[in-house]
C-alpha positions as CSV (number, residue, x, y, z in Angstrom):
1,X,-17.5,-48.5,100.4
2,X,-15.0,-45.7,100.4
3,X,-15.4,-42.7,98.1
4,X,-12.1,-43.4,96.3
5,X,-13.2,-46.9,95.5
6,X,-16.5,-45.8,94.2
7,X,-14.7,-43.2,92.0
8,X,-12.5,-45.9,90.5
9,X,-15.4,-48.2,89.8
10,X,-17.5,-45.5,88.2
11,X,-14.6,-44.4,86.0
12,X,-14.1,-48.0,85.0
13,X,-17.7,-48.3,84.0
14,X,-17.5,-45.1,82.1
15,X,-14.5,-46.5,80.2
16,X,-16.6,-49.7,79.4
17,X,-19.4,-47.4,78.1
18,X,-17.1,-45.3,76.0
19,X,-15.4,-48.3,74.4
20,X,-18.7,-50.2,74.0
21,X,-17.5,-53.1,76.2
22,X,-21.0,-53.3,77.7
23,X,-24.3,-52.1,76.3
24,X,-25.0,-48.5,77.2
25,X,-28.1,-49.1,79.3
26,X,-26.1,-51.6,81.5
27,X,-23.4,-49.1,82.1
28,X,-26.0,-46.4,82.9
29,X,-27.6,-48.8,85.4
30,X,-24.3,-49.7,87.0
31,X,-23.2,-46.0,87.3
32,X,-26.5,-45.1,88.9
33,X,-26.2,-48.1,91.3
34,X,-22.7,-47.2,92.4
35,X,-23.4,-43.4,92.6
36,X,-26.5,-44.4,94.7
37,X,-28.8,-42.3,92.6
38,X,-26.8,-39.1,92.8
39,X,-25.8,-37.1,89.7
40,X,-22.3,-38.3,88.6
41,X,-20.1,-35.5,87.4
42,X,-16.9,-36.3,85.5
43,X,-14.1,-36.8,88.0
44,X,-15.8,-35.0,90.9
45,X,-15.4,-36.3,94.4
46,X,-16.2,-34.0,97.3
47,X,-13.0,-32.2,98.3
48,X,-13.9,-32.5,102.0
49,X,-13.9,-36.3,101.8
50,X,-10.6,-36.4,100.1
51,X,-9.0,-34.0,102.5
52,X,-10.4,-36.0,105.5
53,X,-9.0,-39.3,104.1
54,X,-5.6,-37.6,103.4
55,X,-5.4,-36.2,107.0
56,X,-6.3,-39.5,108.5
57,X,-3.6,-41.3,106.4
58,X,-1.0,-38.6,107.4
59,X,-1.9,-38.9,111.1
60,X,-1.6,-42.7,111.0
61,X,1.7,-42.5,109.2
62,X,3.2,-39.9,111.6
63,X,2.0,-42.1,114.6
64,X,3.7,-45.2,113.1
65,X,6.9,-43.3,112.5
66,X,6.9,-41.8,116.0
67,X,6.2,-45.1,117.7
68,X,8.9,-46.8,115.7
69,X,11.4,-44.0,116.4
70,X,10.6,-44.1,120.1
71,X,10.9,-47.8,120.3
72,X,14.2,-47.9,118.4
73,X,15.8,-45.0,120.1
74,X,14.8,-46.2,123.6
75,X,16.9,-49.3,123.1
76,X,20.1,-47.1,123.1
77,X,19.0,-44.3,125.3
78,X,17.8,-46.4,128.3
79,X,20.9,-48.7,128.3
80,X,20.3,-49.7,132.0
81,X,17.1,-51.6,131.1
82,X,17.9,-53.8,128.2
83,X,15.3,-56.4,128.8
84,X,12.5,-53.8,129.0
85,X,13.6,-51.9,125.9
86,X,14.2,-55.0,123.8
87,X,10.9,-56.5,124.8
88,X,9.1,-53.2,124.1
89,X,10.7,-53.0,120.6
90,X,9.9,-56.6,119.9
91,X,6.3,-55.9,121.0
92,X,6.0,-52.9,118.7
93,X,7.5,-54.8,115.8
94,X,5.0,-57.6,116.3
95,X,2.2,-55.2,116.6
96,X,3.2,-53.4,113.4
97,X,3.5,-56.7,111.5
98,X,0.1,-57.8,112.7
99,X,-1.4,-54.4,111.8
100,X,-0.5,-54.9,108.2
101,X,-3.5,-57.1,107.8
102,X,-5.9,-54.3,109.0
103,X,-4.2,-51.2,107.5
104,X,-3.3,-52.2,104.0
105,X,-2.6,-48.7,102.8
106,X,0.1,-48.3,105.4
107,X,1.5,-51.8,105.1
108,X,4.7,-50.7,103.3
109,X,5.5,-48.2,106.1
110,X,4.8,-50.8,108.7
111,X,7.1,-53.3,107.0
112,X,9.9,-50.7,106.7
113,X,9.7,-49.6,110.4
114,X,9.5,-53.2,111.5
115,X,12.6,-54.1,109.6
116,X,14.6,-51.2,111.0
117,X,13.4,-52.1,114.5
118,X,14.6,-55.7,113.9
119,X,17.9,-54.4,112.7
120,X,18.3,-52.2,115.8
121,X,17.3,-55.1,118.1
122,X,20.0,-57.2,116.5
123,X,22.6,-54.5,117.1
124,X,21.5,-54.1,120.7
125,X,21.8,-57.8,121.4
126,X,25.3,-57.8,119.9
127,X,26.2,-54.8,122.0
128,X,24.9,-56.5,125.2
129,X,26.3,-60.0,124.8
130,X,28.9,-60.2,122.1
131,X,30.6,-56.8,121.8
132,X,34.0,-57.2,120.2
133,X,33.1,-60.3,118.2
134,X,33.1,-58.8,114.7
135,X,32.3,-62.0,112.9
136,X,29.1,-62.4,114.9
137,X,28.1,-58.8,114.0
138,X,28.7,-59.5,110.4
139,X,26.6,-62.7,110.7
140,X,23.7,-60.7,112.3
141,X,23.9,-58.1,109.6
142,X,23.9,-60.8,106.9
143,X,20.9,-62.5,108.6
144,X,19.0,-59.2,108.5
145,X,19.9,-58.7,104.8
146,X,18.8,-62.3,104.0
147,X,15.5,-61.6,105.9
148,X,15.0,-58.5,103.8
149,X,15.7,-60.3,100.6
150,X,13.3,-63.1,101.6
151,X,10.6,-60.6,102.5
152,X,11.1,-58.8,99.2
153,X,10.7,-62.0,97.2
154,X,7.8,-63.3,99.4
155,X,5.8,-60.0,99.5
156,X,6.9,-58.9,96.1
157,X,8.4,-55.6,97.5
158,X,11.2,-54.3,95.3
159,X,12.7,-52.1,97.9
160,X,13.2,-55.0,100.3
161,X,14.8,-57.1,97.5
162,X,17.1,-54.3,96.5
163,X,18.1,-53.4,100.1
164,X,18.7,-57.0,101.0
165,X,20.8,-57.6,97.9
166,X,22.8,-54.4,98.2
167,X,23.4,-55.1,101.9
168,X,24.7,-58.6,101.2
169,X,26.9,-57.3,98.4
170,X,28.4,-54.6,100.7
171,X,29.0,-57.1,103.5
172,X,30.7,-59.5,101.1
173,X,32.8,-56.7,99.7
174,X,33.8,-55.6,103.2
175,X,34.8,-59.2,104.0
176,X,36.8,-59.5,100.8
177,X,38.7,-56.2,101.4
178,X,39.4,-56.7,105.1
179,X,40.3,-60.5,105.1
């Protein structure tokens, strides 16, 4: 069990003890059990453990952002190899989406990078096969916004709901102004 989780559980048990939600000797037993017999000081978690967890989180986040940036930018830099770049971006997107089950702390970042990769793949496909057909581009952008809106509702992520809604409103506003 991680140190952070133990800290949360122990502080919750102390809250129960303070507010007399459980008998005091039960709370003492549970605190000793979760502290594994060590002396529990108020709010103290070894600083080295917290720094190590923070560094690990930061490294993983930077790695995710770099891989996403490389996959997204490669689609437009290496224009001669569209199949390779699109398939690598699709593979990275799928890998990120499957990784959300294992890395729950980084799931929001994985979702965001995956959604941007999906948007860039849509734009690259439009540039390759349908350049000049504005209505198809608008349709692809609306499809991305609808996917963001659906993901926001399904996963209860406010930022996806807002971005999907705002994107749809902007596209509809653009259509009303231009046509």
